[in-house]
N, C-alpha and C positions, 0 to 999 in steps of 0.2 A: 481407904478409898474408892470404895465400891461401886462398880459397873451400874449398878442402882437405882445411886443418889447423886449422882454427875453424871451429866451430857457426855454424848459421845463423839469423837468424830463421825460425820457425814460418809456413808460410804456412797461417791459420788466416781468415780472413773470407768467404763467398760474397757473390756481390754484393749480394741484399738488409743483410746484417752494414753492408759497405760505406757504402750506400745510410742506414739508419739511422744511420750512424757521423759522415757529412756532413751529414744532416739535422741530426742532432741537435748537431752543431758550430754551425750558421748556427739554428739556433732556439736558440740557448743564451741568455747573458743579456739580450743586445742591445736583442730588440724590450721585454721585461719596459724597459726603463728608458729607448729611444733615441724613444719614442712622445710623447712627451711633450715632448722636447728639441727633435725635428722640429716639433715643432708650436707652438713658440714662436715657431720659425722661418718656417714656411711656411704656420701654418695653419692656415683647413680644406683649403689642394692640400697636402696631406701626402702624399696618395696622390699627388698627381702626383710630390713631390719622390721617394717613394721607387719609382715606376716609372719614374724617370732610372734613379737608382741601379740597381736591376734590368735593366734594360737597359746598365747597365757591364759589369755582376756577366757578364752571359749574354754581352757579347763574350769579355771574358779565361776562363770558363770555357769554352767553346768554344776558343778554345787549351789551356787548358787538357788537355781530352780530348782531342784530338789528340798536346802530348809525353806526356801520362801512358802513352798506348798504346803513343808510341814508345819512352818511356827508361822502363817502372816500375822505378826507382829512390827508395829512400829519397831527401830532401835534394833532391828532386824540382827548385827551379828552381835553387839554384845547380847541379846536376847540366845542365840543360836550356840556363844560360847558359855550363855547359865547353864545348858540344858545341858553340854556337854560337860559339861567337868563341874554346876553345885557349885561358881566359887564368883560369890558377888566381884571381887576384889578383881576377877584376871576379864568380867564381862566392864565393869569398870572402867580398868583400861583400856577394852579396844574398845567402848563407847568414845572411850578420851581419842586416843588417836583416830577412829572417826571423825568428830566432828570438830577435832583442831583440821584437819585437811578442807576440809569442805568449808572452811568460819577465815581460816588462809586464803584459797582460792577463793570466796566467794571477796574478799576484803583484792584480791587480785586485779581482781576482774573489774572491780568496778575504777582501780583505778587506772586502767586500762581504757574504761568506759569515755573517765575523762581524759585519755589522752586523745584519742580518736577523734570525740567530740572538742577539741580544740585545737584539733586541724583542718577541721569544718566550718567550726565559727569562735575564731582563734580571739573572738572579743569575753567570751565568757570563760572567769575563775576557774581553772583545775577541780581547787578543791568544792563547788561550790554542785559541779556537775556529779562530782562522788560523796556530796548529803544527798543531792537526788536524785542519784537513780536507784542509792539505798532504798531513801523514805519512797521515790513511789513501788518498791520492790516488794519491800515492805506491806504498802495498802496492799497489791496486788494479793498477796499471800494472806495478809487478816482480810479480804474480802472473802474466798473461800476456796477450793481447793476447785470445783468448777469454773472459779473466774482464774484460778490459777491453769487450769489446764485449759481451755480458752485462750489464754495468751501463749501457754507458753507452744499450741497448735502451731501459731498465725509465723511466732514465731521461726518453730521449725520448719515450716514450708518453705520462711524465707530465706536462713543459713543453706537448706537443701538449694535452692536455686542457685542461689552464689556456687557453693560445687558444681552443682550441674552442668554453670554455665562455662567454671575453669575445665573441667571434664568433656565439653562441648564442640567449644573453642577451641583448647587445646587439640582436641581429636583433628578439625578440622585443619587445624591448619599443621600439623605433620604432615596431614596427606596431600597438600599444597604442596608443601617438602618437598615432598617423596615424588610426589609429581616431577617438581622440576628438580631432581640432583640436589638435594639439599640434606636432606634431611635421608640415611640410608634403611635407618634400622636406631629402635627404640634400645638404647644403653640396658643388658643387663647387669653390670658390674659384676661380672665373674672373674677381676681381678683385684676386688676389695676381702682383704680377711675376716676371717670370722671373728676377730676381737673386737674390730669394728661395726659391725653389725651388730654383734650382742650389746655392745653401746647405744649406738643406734635406735637396738630392739630399747633398753631401759631408758631411753629417752623416749621414746615415743610410745611406750607403753600408758604415759598419762593423759594420751590423745584417745585411748578406749572405755578411761573408765567413767561411769554414771551409770551403765550401768545396775552398780551394785548401790543406785541413793534408793534404785525403785522398791527394794524389800523392806524403806524404812515411812513408805507411805502404804504397808500391806490393809494397815486398817479402813484405810477411806478406796478401797478396792471391790469391784463384787465383784463372789465367787470369786479367792481372793486365788482359793488352794488348785481355783483348774487355771485363772485367769494370770495367775504368777507369774509361773515357769513358761510358758508359752510369749508372757511378754514378755520378757528377760529376752529368753532365746531368738525371737524373732528380731529383735529390738539393735542385738548382736552383731546379728549376721548381716540385719539391710545396711549397718554402719559402717564394719570393716570390708562392704562389697564398697560403696561409695566412697572409703577410708585408698581404697587400695590399687583403684583409678584412677583419682586424685594424685596420686602419689608418683608413678608411671606416668605418668603426661606431665607432673608440673618437671620433671627428671629431666624430664625428655625437650620439652621446649626452653626450656632455662637450665644453661648449668647451672651446676648443683653449688659450684665456688659463686657462683653468684646469685641461686636463691639464701646459701649460706650467712651471705651481708649485705642482705633484704631484709627491713623493719616490717611489707607487706608481701611474702612471699605467693601469693597466690593473686594478689593486684599485680606485682611481676608477672606473670603467668598469664594475666586477663590480658591488659597492654601488649604484652609481645603475640598474643599469638590472636588476636580481634583490635578494628576498632571501630568495631558495633557497641560495646560496653564500658561509659562513661567510667572512669574513674572515681570519679563522684557517688557511684550509684554502687558501685561495689565497694570503697567505704562507708553505705549507710549499711550493707547489705552486713558489714562484718561487726558493726554496729549491733546490730539485736541480733546473732552471732556469739556476740560477750553478753548482753543482757539476756538473754534467754536462759547463759552459761549459769550469770547469778541468781537467779528467779530462782533453779530448780539447785543451786546450794544451799539460796535458800531456804526454802521447802525443804532439805533432806534436814537442814542442821536446826531449824525447828523439833521436825518430827522427831531425829533422835533425842534431843533432850527431852522434849515429850514422854518420849516412852523410853526413856532410864528412869525418869522422877516413876513413871507407873510400875518400874519395878520396885524403889525404891532406892535408887544409886544417885537424884539429886535428889532438892527442896521439894519436898511434897504440891509446895505452890507451881511448880515448872509445870506440871501435869493435868495444869484444868483448863478448861476446855471455855471457849466465849461464851453465855447462852442461847446469843443469837446469833451468829455468823459462825457457831461450832467449831472454830480451828482455836488451833492453842497459843492463845495471845502475850502473855507471860513471855515464852517460850520465843516465838519469832523479836518479841521484845526486846530477851536477852541478846537474841542475836545480831542483833539490829545493829543495839549500841557495843557490844565488841567488834564487828568489822568495821562500824566508824573508826570508834577508835583506830583499830588499827592502819585504813587505810587515810586515815588521816596524820600519822604519827609523824610517816615521813621517811622513819630509819627500815618501812618491812622491806625485807628483797625475799623476792618469790622466788623459790626457785620449782621450775617442773621435778626434777630427782627428787627434792624434799616428799610432794605428793605420793612418788609413783613407791620410795623407798620405802614411808606410812603404811597406804596401802599394801602393799609388795608384805608387808610383815603382816596390817590385821589376815588379807588374802591365806594367809599359811596357818591364821589362827583358823579362818570360818577352814578350814581342806581338813585339819585336824579334829576339827565338831564336828563334820562329816563321818568322818571314821569311827569317832565315841559313836557319833549315835545310828549309827548301823549297824555295830557288834550291839547293840541290846535289843530281847529279844520283843519287849515293848515297847512302840513308838506310835506319834500320831498316826492315824489311815494315812499314806501315802498319794499323792496323787500325779508322784512323777518322782522316775527315780534314776539316778543318774550310773552308771557302770560302775564296781565296785574299784575299777582301777582309777577312773576322776580321781577322785580327791587326794591318790597317793601320786599321780603325777600332777598334778596342781602344785600337791604343795610342792613337790621336787622340782619342777619349771619356777617357781616364787624364787625360791633360796641359792636359784644356779644364776638367774636373773639381777638379783639381790647386788654381788659385789660388778658391775656393770653401773651403777648410779653415781651418776656425778660425785666427787671425792665432796667436793663443798655440802651436797648433802644427808653427809652423817652426823657435821654435827648437832646442824638444829633440829636435827631425829635425834639424838639423841638427849636432846636438850628437852624435849615437846612428851618422851617419854620416862627422863627424871621429874616432869613438872607434873605427867598421872600418876606416876609409882607412890611423891610424896601427895599426894590426894588419894589413892588410895590406901596411904598408910595410918592419914587422919582419920578416915571415912573407917576404919580400925581399930585404931583408941577408942574412936568414940563413943562406938559399937562396945568395948569391952567394958569403958566404965557406965 
């Protein structure tokens, strides 16, 4: 499959569009749901748990920034492993893990969207909502990256507005309460042990994932060697600041134990803080956040399949591009079919810890790949160079966080890795024949 005989993806994303893509992916459904879960583990020290998770994510983002500038290709993690180790089997396994995490997340957020919609419009069956939202996301994805980027920017602004409402309303509430002697200080959580903070960090790490998806749209970015590194770091920095402010305000306005018991923790914060924001409006904002996460997971999954096909790791048809829309239509259809089957099966139990564990394994591989690539004398011209200590520290931080992932996540991760290993074995056997 040569570039001269087949249509290529259209480069339509500039720097700020790419930043919005990353911020929208990071600020998605995770923070709207995870604040309560982390508060149930780390209590008033949830801010410390999120800080640890942000540190691990920042180290990983630095490695992604350098590799994304060196190799602006779809199927980023898979391509990085291939360049570092020259082992197609390892590249396929890495791509498989990333793909599974993305499609599982897409299926889960579509179910979550159906649940939120049932709350607003009880008469609509949840399965019909799931089919509808996945079909809409597939249509937007197929139309093109420009349309997908526009939808992402609008949804990102809406969900960011929701988080700013939490921060502003909560801060004003704390100020009024302090004046009346109700709230004296913001709880620091200094009495919470390190083990609970680490467990909270392993869980809250899920809220920071999304920046890694940016490298999978590299072939649709203008001047990716320059824009990709800057956009990755800008997106994570912006999301990190917003997250820490939200967590500090949320655990100060509402008791951590109450947040842990709430199905909509940020809604509880808003209702406690002000009467000016209707609960239905904030629920609608949450719907935008969930849908945006689904859209970006959809884009990531389809581009990852496309990139892996172009590397010869998946069937060639999955790497074809629609001649008119210039989007990977067969890859989009594949993601749609698998996500829909998972979402409608009724047996899917998605755990944030499972995705965190899978991506921690992937991030460890990315760090090690950068270590290997940095040691080579001849490498592609680099536009951004992370300090040599970064991939070492990043790899160690990923390993350190893995034991604190919920134990129930281990079995799911093992099954996914086993299936990926079987896929690699089948591919190797086919090549030998």
